[in-house]
N, C-alpha and C positions, 0 to 999 in steps of 0.2 A: 561102679567107678569108671569102667571103660567108656560108658555112654557120656558121662560127665566130662571125661578127658577129651573126647571127640568134640563136644559142644564148646569146650574151652579153646581147642585148636581152631575151630571155625569162627571164633570171636563172639559166640552167642552167650558166653558166661565170662564175667570179668575175672581178672586175676585174683583179686581179693576174695571174691565169692568161691572161686575154685580152691584157693588155699584154705579157706575156712572149712569147706567140705572135706578136703583131704585130711586136715587136722582132726576134725570130728570123727572121721573114719578110723584114724589111728588111735584115738582115745577109746573107741569102741573095742578095738582089738586088744587094747591094754587090759580091759576088764577081764578077759578070758585067759590072760597070760599066767603061767606058772613060774614062780621066781627061781632064779639061780642063786645059790648061796655061796658067799665068799667070806673067808676069815680075815679080819683086819690084820691080825698078827698071830703067830703060833705061840701059844702060851697055855699053861695049865689053868690059869685064871682067865675068866672072861670079863671084859670091860665094855661099858656102853660105847656105841659109835655116836659120839656127841655131835658131830657136824659133817656135812658132805657138801662138796662143791664141784661142779663141772667147769672145765676151762672154756674160754670163748670159742674154740674150734670144735668142742664136743668130743675130743679124742682122748682126754685125760680127766681122771677123777681124783680128788683129794678126799681122804677120810681121816678123821681125828678121833681120839679116844679120851676117856676120862682118866687114863693113866698118863696123859701128857704126850702120847706118841702121835706121829703124823705119817700117813702112808700115801704114796702116789701109785695110781693104777693107770696102765695103758689099756684102753678098751679095744677089744677084738684083736688081741696081740698074739694069741696062741691057739692051737688045736688040741683038744683033749677028748679022746674017744670019738674022733671025727666030728667034733662039735666046736665051733668057734667060741673062745672064752676070753675074759679079761685076765690081765696079769699084773700082779703087784710088783712094781719095778724098783721102788725105793721105800725104806722105812726108817724113820728117825724116832728113836725111843725117848721117852721122857727122862729128865734128869733126876738124880737122887735128891730127895727132899732135905737131906742132911748137908748138902753142899751149900757153900756161901753164895752170896749174890754174884751175878755175872757182871763182867766189865762191858760197858756199852761199846759197840763196834763203831769205828771211825769211818767206815766205808760210806760211799754215796753211790747213787744209782745213775748209771748212764747206759744208753743203748748203743752197742757196738757189734760188729760182726765177730765171728768166731776167731780164735787165736791161731796163727800159723796156717791160715787157709782152711782150718777145720770149721765146719758149720755146726754150731751147737744145736741140740735137739729142740731147745726152746728159745724163743726169739730174744728176750732181754738178757743181757750179759752184765754181771757185776764187775765193772772195770776198776778195781782197786786192790792193792795188796792185802793179804789176810791180816787181821789184827794180831797184836802180840799174844793175846789170849783169846781162844775161840769163844764166841757168844754161846751161852748154853741154850739148850732146848727148854721146853716148859717143865716145871716141877709138879704142876697140878693139872687138873682136867682142862683140856682145850675146849672152850665153849663155842667158838665160832671160827670158821675158816672162809676166806674169800680170795679169789683170783684178782690180779690186776686186770682192769677192764681193757687195757690197750692190747695186751698180748699175754701169753702164758709163761713168760720168763720170771715172773715174780708172783708170790702169793703172801697172804697175811693171816696170822693167827692171833686170837685173843684167849686169855686163860684166867682161871681162878687164882693164878699166882700174881695177878695184877700187872701183867705184862702184855704188850702187843709187840709181836715180832714180825720182821720182814725176812722172807726166805728167797734165796736164789734157787730156782727150780733145777738148773743144770747140776749144781753141786749139792743140792738138797741140804744146804746149811743156812743157819741164821746169819744174816749180815747186818742187822741192826735191831736193837731192842729199845722199846719205850716203856718207861715206868709210869703207869697210870695212877698208882696209889689206891686203886679200888678194883675189886673183882670185875672182870669184863663179862658183860652179858651177851653182847652181839656186835658184829662188825658189818659194815656195808661199804661198797666202793663206787665211785663215779669219777671218771677221768683220773686226775691226780689227787683226789681227795679220799680219805678214809673217815667214815663216821664211826664213832665209838659210843656204845651205850654201856654204862657201868653202874655200879652202886652209888656213884657220885650223883648229885641232884641235877647236874647240868651235862648235857651231851657235849662231846668234843669232836673237833675236826682236825685231822692231820693232813698237812699239805706236803706231798712227797717232794715238791720242788725245794722246800726249805727244811723238811724233816722236823717240823715243829708241832708239838702237841698243845700249844698255847692258845689255840683258837677254841674258846669256850663260849657256848651259846647261852644266852639268857642271864648274863651276869647282872643286868639291871632289872631282872624280873624277880620281884620279891617273893612271889608265890611258889617258887620252885624249891621244895623241901624234901622230895622223895626221889629215890633211886630210879634211874632210867633203865627200863628192861629192853627196849627195842628202839632202833633208829634205822630208817631206810630212806635212801634217795629216790626221788621221782625218776620216772623213765622218759619223760617228755623233754622237749627242748628247753623249757623253763626250769632251771635247777632249784629244787626245793627239797626239804628234809622233813620227814614226819617222825615223831617220837611218841612213845608211850611210857608212862611211869607207874610206880607201885601204888599210887593212890587212884588209878583209873583214868587219869588225864591222857588225852591224845592231842598233840600240838603239831602245827605245821609251821615250818621256818622258811622264809624266803632268802635264799643265798645270794640273790642279786641286789638285795636292799640291805646291805650291812648286816646280814645274817639275823635279821629281826624276826620276831614271832609274827606270823601272818594271821593265824587264828587258832582257836581251840575247836576241836570237834565236839559239838554239844547238841543235845536234843532240841528239836525245833520250838516246842512250846514252853517246857520247863527250864530250858538252858542248862539242864543237868549235864554233868561231864560224860565222856564217852562211855565209861563203864563204872558200875557201882563199886567194883573192886579192881585190883591190880590189872592193868592193861599190859599183857606180856608178849604180844606180837602184833605186827601189822604188815601189810604190803600194798604196793601200788598196782594199778592196772598196767600189765606189761606192754600194752599196745601204745603207751604214752598218754593215755587219758588222765583226767584229774581225779579218778575214783580211787578210794582207799578202803581196804577191808581191815577191820580190827577185831581182836578177841581179848577176852579178859576173864578174871576169876568169878564174874557174875554169871558165867555159863552161856554168854551170848557172843555171836559173831555178826558184826554189822558191816554194811557197805555204805560208804559216804561219798559225796561228791563235793568239789570246791567250785563255787560260783562267785566271781568277783570278790575274792578275798574272804568269803564266808562259807561255812560248812553247811551241808544239807544231808540229812539222813535219808537214804534211798530205800533200804529194806534190811531185814534180818535174815541171815542164812539159817534155815532150820528152826527148831524150837529152842527154848531156854532150857538148859540142863546144867545145874550147878556142879554136878560130878564130872561133866565132860571136860572142864578146864578148872582144876582145883588146886594146882601147884603153881607157885609164883615163878619159879625158875627151873622147872624140870627140864626144859629144852629151849634152845634158841630157834627151833624149827616147828612152831605151832602152825604157821600158815604158808601157803605157796599158791600163787595165782598164775595159771598158764592157760592161754586160749580162753574158751568159754567157761572154764571150771576153776573153782577155788577149793584147794585141798586143805583140810583141817585135821591136824594130828591130835587125836582125842586121847584123854587120859584113861579111856576104857580099853586101850590097846588096839585101836583101829584107826584107819585114815578115812575120813569122810570126804567125798567129792561132791560139791554143790554147784548147781548152775548159777553163775553170777548174775544173770539177768533177772531171775525170778526167785532165787533162794531155795529151789527144790532140790532134794537129794537125788543125785545122779547115780552114785555107786559107793559102795563100802569095801575098802580093802582090809580084810580081816588078817589078824596076826597068824601067819601060816605054820610057824614052827611049834612042835610039840614040847610042852613044858613038863619036865619030869624032875626038875631040881628043887622047886619051891612052890609054896602055895600062893605066892604073890602073882599078880596079874602082869605078864610080860607086855611091854609096850614098844612102840616105835619111838626112836630118839631123834631121828634126823631124816630129811628128805631132799631129793634133788631130782629134777626132770630134764631130760634132753629132748627138745622138741624140733631140732633141726631135721628137716626131711630131705636134705641133700645127700645124706649118706645112704648106703645100700641096706642098712639094718632097719631104719625107721625109728619110731619113738621108743624111748625106754625110761623107766622110773627107777630110782634107787632109794631104798629105805634102809636106814641103819637101826638096829635093835638096841635095846637097853642091856644092862650088865648080865641079865639072865642067860643070853646067848652070845652077845657081842659079835654079831654077824652083819654083813652087808648083803642086802637082798636086791636082785636086779630083775625087774619086770621088763620084758622086751616084746615088741610086736613082730 
């Protein structure tokens, strides 16, 4: 790496090539890392870590659980036994399921400086008086958590209690609640939009400027009869949304053209749908390209590209294995794409990392904790990867385990 760094400084290697080489070197180090283990909450019972999300700065981590709780972690916040560690700084417990429905908050979101000259720890500030009754936390499992893309002052959670909630990070309180009327499968964010995948047959968009959940995609599409498992925004300059449903369909929506359906991902010769069974996760090329990777209950993981409004199947990652992805809604974190690798959270209890360009297996992250509680196979429930190389720590990956252990694992280089 020293030789490569010298060549880059002399202008013999481009900045993009240098960054790719450094990123690949960090991934190689990640293969040999031994995980640090953290408890989401102190409890005699263990609950699955249902979702993880790193903030835009890479300094804070959100973890959620199937008991409805949400935790905020400050990374590299403390020393324990002369070792730098993460620290859980906030925890919001789930509400009792016997309580009545919550009253919606009347607050709205504005960006302001801290009060009385005090600078808040997180950038966005909820500038409205508290509601007459506090908005409750989630009563059932939180299935998805996402940060506001503009800064870390807001984040969003979706749950099996059919609610999407907006949180103020500084107070760690819910400031607005949206009733979706269907169990939420997955959330994604882009600018001021939130995409909601739920058991409803149509994906929804929430515009933070108007706080409306009335933007429903595909209302004129008569063929949409199955619940939406996944919805992800594109990362490029052209705003698009890709969705996958319980019948195996994967569809791309053009948000610049009246939110109309651009195309379905179909096999080139037979025009068969993306997956023979439920499509339960997908993700876009993080570099802003038009490539999409999808997975479904047919045991396949496919890479697609969009060309002039039409889909093209590029390759399949690994071999077909029906047992590798056999649960429709086990997790909202089946896939994660960073750099040259696609990470696939397998139902075998391992995370497989494939090379995106040729589909070959690069590495397998085995479940590292010893299972003495049950004969069931322990599995990873959630994933998050911090690839910012501007910090002094380097790359790190977080994996949340299921209810057998209920732990957050951190792999760091």
